[in-house]
C-alpha positions as CSV (number, residue, x, y, z in Angstrom):
1,M,0.0,0.0,0.0
2,A,2.9,2.3,0.8
3,V,4.3,1.8,-2.7
4,F,0.9,2.4,-4.3
5,N,0.5,5.7,-2.4
6,A,4.0,6.8,-3.3
7,L,3.4,6.1,-6.9
8,R,0.1,8.0,-6.8
9,T,1.8,11.1,-5.5
10,Q,4.4,10.9,-8.3
11,M,1.8,11.2,-11.1
12,K,-1.0,13.7,-11.5
13,I,-3.5,13.9,-14.3
14,H,-4.4,17.4,-15.2
15,T,-7.7,18.2,-17.0
16,I,-7.5,21.0,-19.6
17,S,-10.7,22.4,-21.2
18,G,-10.3,21.9,-24.9
19,Y,-12.1,23.1,-28.0
20,I,-14.9,20.5,-27.8
21,Q,-13.4,17.9,-25.4
22,H,-11.5,17.3,-22.2
23,I,-7.7,17.1,-22.6
24,Y,-5.7,15.0,-20.2
25,L,-2.1,15.7,-19.4
26,A,-0.2,13.3,-17.1
27,E,2.5,14.9,-15.1
28,H,5.5,12.8,-13.9
29,E,8.6,14.2,-12.4
30,H,10.6,13.0,-15.4
31,G,8.2,14.3,-18.1
32,L,4.7,15.0,-19.3
33,L,2.5,12.6,-21.2
34,L,-0.4,13.9,-23.4
35,L,-3.0,11.2,-23.3
36,D,-4.5,12.3,-26.7
37,G,-3.5,14.5,-29.6
38,C,-6.4,17.0,-29.0
39,S,-7.5,19.3,-31.9
40,R,-5.5,21.8,-33.8
41,A,-7.4,24.6,-32.0
42,D,-6.0,23.3,-28.7
43,V,-2.3,23.5,-29.4
44,E,-1.8,26.9,-27.9
45,T,-4.0,26.0,-24.9
46,V,-1.9,22.9,-24.1
47,S,1.4,24.8,-24.7
48,Q,0.4,27.6,-22.3
49,F,-0.8,25.2,-19.7
50,I,2.6,23.5,-19.7
51,T,4.6,26.8,-19.5
52,D,2.3,29.1,-17.5
53,T,0.5,26.7,-15.2
54,L,3.0,23.9,-14.6
55,H,6.0,26.2,-15.1
56,R,7.8,23.6,-17.1
57,P,9.5,23.9,-20.5
58,L,7.7,22.6,-23.6
59,S,10.5,20.1,-24.0
60,D,9.2,18.3,-20.9
61,L,6.4,16.9,-23.0
62,K,7.9,13.5,-23.8
63,L,5.1,11.6,-25.6
64,I,1.9,12.4,-27.4
65,V,-0.6,9.5,-27.7
66,V,-3.3,9.6,-30.5
67,T,-6.1,7.3,-29.4
68,H,-7.8,7.5,-32.7
69,M,-7.8,9.8,-35.8
70,H,-10.9,12.0,-35.2
71,P,-10.2,15.8,-35.3
72,D,-10.5,16.3,-31.5
73,H,-8.1,13.5,-30.8
74,A,-5.4,13.7,-33.5
75,G,-5.6,17.2,-34.9
76,G,-3.0,18.9,-32.6
77,A,-0.5,16.1,-32.5
78,V,1.8,17.1,-35.3
79,R,1.9,20.7,-34.4
80,L,2.6,19.9,-30.7
81,K,5.4,17.6,-31.8
82,A,6.9,20.4,-33.8
83,L,6.8,22.7,-30.8
84,T,8.0,20.2,-28.2
85,G,10.0,17.5,-29.9
86,A,7.7,14.8,-28.4
87,P,7.2,11.7,-30.5
88,I,3.7,10.7,-31.5
89,A,2.4,7.2,-30.6
90,A,-0.7,5.5,-32.2
91,H,-2.1,2.2,-33.2
92,P,-0.8,0.8,-36.6
93,K,-4.3,1.1,-38.2
94,A,-4.5,4.8,-37.4
95,K,-2.5,5.7,-40.6
96,S,-5.1,4.2,-42.9
97,W,-8.3,5.5,-41.3
98,Y,-8.7,8.4,-43.7
99,A,-7.0,6.8,-46.6
100,G,-8.3,7.0,-50.2
101,L,-11.1,9.0,-51.6
102,M,-13.7,7.8,-49.2
103,G,-11.4,8.4,-46.3
104,R,-10.8,12.0,-47.4
105,A,-14.6,12.5,-47.6
106,A,-15.0,11.1,-44.1
107,H,-12.3,13.4,-42.9
108,A,-14.1,16.4,-44.3
109,I,-17.3,15.3,-42.7
110,D,-15.6,14.8,-39.3
111,L,-14.1,18.3,-39.5
112,G,-17.6,19.6,-40.2
113,L,-19.1,17.7,-37.3
114,T,-16.4,19.2,-35.0
115,W,-17.4,22.7,-36.0
116,W,-21.1,21.7,-35.5
117,V,-20.3,20.5,-31.9
118,A,-18.3,23.7,-31.2
119,N,-21.2,25.8,-32.4
120,R,-23.6,23.8,-30.1
121,I,-21.5,24.6,-27.1
122,G,-21.0,28.3,-28.0
123,K,-17.5,28.1,-29.4
124,Q,-16.4,30.2,-32.4
125,R,-15.2,28.4,-35.6
126,E,-11.5,27.9,-35.5
127,S,-8.9,26.4,-37.9
128,I,-8.9,22.7,-37.1
129,W,-7.6,21.1,-40.4
130,Y,-4.8,18.6,-40.0
131,N,-3.2,16.0,-42.2
132,P,-5.5,13.0,-42.3
133,V,-2.6,10.6,-42.8
134,L,-0.7,10.3,-39.5
135,R,2.9,9.3,-39.6
136,A,3.4,8.1,-36.0
137,D,6.8,7.8,-34.6
138,I,5.8,4.9,-32.3
139,L,3.3,2.1,-33.1
140,L,1.4,0.8,-30.1
141,E,0.1,-2.7,-29.8
142,D,-2.3,-4.2,-27.3
143,E,-0.9,-4.8,-23.8
144,Q,2.2,-2.8,-24.5
145,N,3.6,-0.4,-22.0
146,L,4.2,3.2,-23.2
147,P,7.8,4.1,-24.0
148,F,9.2,6.7,-21.5
149,F,6.2,6.0,-19.2
150,N,6.4,2.3,-18.2
151,E,3.6,2.6,-15.7
152,W,1.1,3.2,-18.5
153,K,-0.3,0.3,-20.4
154,V,-2.1,0.2,-23.8
155,L,-5.4,-1.6,-24.2
156,Y,-6.7,-2.0,-27.8
157,S,-10.4,-1.1,-27.5
158,P,-11.9,-0.8,-31.1
159,G,-15.5,-0.1,-31.9
160,H,-15.8,3.6,-32.3
161,T,-13.1,3.2,-35.0
162,D,-10.9,0.2,-35.9
163,H,-7.9,1.6,-34.0
164,D,-9.1,3.0,-30.6
165,L,-6.8,2.8,-27.7
166,T,-7.3,3.0,-23.9
167,I,-4.4,4.1,-21.9
168,M,-4.2,2.8,-18.3
169,H,-2.0,3.9,-15.4
170,E,-1.6,0.5,-13.7
171,P,-0.4,1.6,-10.3
172,T,-3.4,3.9,-9.7
173,R,-5.9,2.0,-11.8
174,Q,-6.9,5.0,-13.7
175,A,-7.5,4.9,-17.5
176,Y,-8.3,7.3,-20.3
177,V,-10.8,5.6,-22.7
178,A,-11.3,8.6,-25.1
179,D,-14.7,8.1,-26.9
180,L,-15.6,4.7,-25.6
181,L,-18.5,6.3,-23.8
182,V,-20.3,9.6,-24.2
183,K,-23.2,11.1,-22.4
184,V,-26.6,12.0,-24.0
185,K,-29.4,13.5,-21.8
186,G,-27.5,12.5,-18.7
187,E,-27.1,8.8,-19.8
188,L,-23.9,7.0,-20.7
189,V,-24.2,5.7,-24.2
190,P,-22.1,4.4,-27.2
191,P,-20.4,7.1,-29.3
192,Y,-21.2,8.2,-32.8
193,P,-19.9,6.9,-35.2
194,L,-19.9,3.3,-34.1
195,C,-18.2,1.5,-36.9
196,H,-17.7,-1.9,-35.4
197,P,-20.5,-2.8,-33.0
198,N,-19.4,-6.4,-32.2
199,Q,-15.8,-5.2,-31.3
200,Y,-17.3,-2.3,-29.3
201,R,-19.2,-4.7,-27.1
202,K,-16.1,-6.8,-26.5
203,S,-14.1,-3.6,-25.7
204,L,-16.8,-2.6,-23.1
205,Q,-16.7,-6.0,-21.6
206,R,-13.0,-5.9,-21.4
207,I,-13.0,-2.6,-19.5
208,A,-15.8,-3.7,-17.3
209,Q,-13.8,-6.8,-16.2
210,S,-10.5,-5.0,-15.8
211,S,-8.9,-3.7,-12.6
212,I,-9.5,-0.1,-13.6
213,E,-11.2,2.0,-10.9
214,T,-11.5,5.5,-12.4
215,I,-12.2,6.2,-16.1
216,F,-11.5,9.5,-17.9
217,C,-13.4,10.2,-21.1
218,A,-13.0,12.9,-23.7
219,H,-16.6,14.1,-23.4
220,V,-17.7,12.9,-19.9
221,A,-16.5,13.9,-16.4
222,P,-14.3,11.3,-14.7
223,V,-16.4,8.4,-13.5
224,Q,-15.8,5.3,-11.2
225,L,-16.0,2.0,-13.0
226,T,-18.6,0.8,-10.5
227,D,-20.9,3.6,-11.5
228,I,-21.0,2.7,-15.2
229,P,-24.0,0.5,-16.2
230,F,-22.0,-1.7,-18.6
231,D,-24.7,-4.3,-19.0
232,H,-27.3,-1.6,-19.9
233,V,-24.9,0.1,-22.4
234,I,-24.0,-3.3,-24.0
235,E,-27.6,-4.4,-24.2
236,N,-28.7,-1.2,-25.9
237,A,-25.7,-0.7,-28.2
238,P,-26.5,-0.8,-31.9
239,T,-26.1,-4.1,-33.6
240,L,-25.3,-2.6,-37.0
241,P,-22.7,0.1,-37.8
242,K,-23.7,3.7,-37.3
243,N,-21.5,6.0,-39.3
244,H,-21.8,8.6,-42.1
245,W,-22.1,6.0,-44.9
246,H,-24.6,3.7,-43.2
247,S,-26.7,6.7,-42.1
248,A,-26.8,8.0,-45.7
249,K,-27.6,4.6,-47.1
250,N,-30.4,4.1,-44.6
251,R,-31.9,7.5,-45.5
252,I,-31.8,6.7,-49.2
253,N,-33.3,3.2,-48.7
254,R,-36.1,4.6,-46.5
255,K,-36.9,7.2,-49.0
256,L,-36.8,4.9,-52.0
257,F,-37.9,1.5,-50.6
258,G,-39.2,2.2,-47.1
259,K,-36.6,0.0,-45.5
260,T,-33.4,0.2,-43.5
261,A,-30.0,-1.0,-45.0
262,Q,-28.7,-4.1,-43.4
263,H,-25.0,-3.8,-44.5
């Protein structure tokens, strides 16, 4: 117990208010770990927090994790790397998420959705474009410990995309799950898009059965694992993909044929 408490005092997770999401920065004595790549609009906010609030040089940022490629999770990574020298770490599949013509169209839609969310919460439109093809310096696999931050473990948790990552601090049993859960009308629900429903259910079950105690989400306040109704979320999660393409196909089919697309 003494070791656990000592480790807890050596690491602190700071919450920074981002453009449309919570940003989490883990502070260790030997360096800073950014638990997600945030958006391009957040680069100055993160930089100022490091220098003005923590009173540390930008070079103390030692690693930037990108949990998945959406604009509020990957958009600031490259610019922060340029400012700090910190390498970028991501799942191997992240590079191909927006690949090809369809991928570029999805990227444009996701940028538009980011602006839509920003408008809904009273934020002005800001420049959020970023290169949709991520060239990560470090590729992260399931069960791997983070370089430079050995106390943090990677859990592959796909569903929202095919490359989502959860980052767990093993000594304190705290984990950042990015968009694994969101809140709508006060209820924890699956995110949109949900590209792989079956994998999503498995990811939820894995987290529910893990040793994690506290969960940090991009769009939800920190929550205790025991307060999450996993069975309810899993039972009510979509059985078919819900994303831009399936939504468009369903609208077309309903209009033309009065039925919902099955694939």
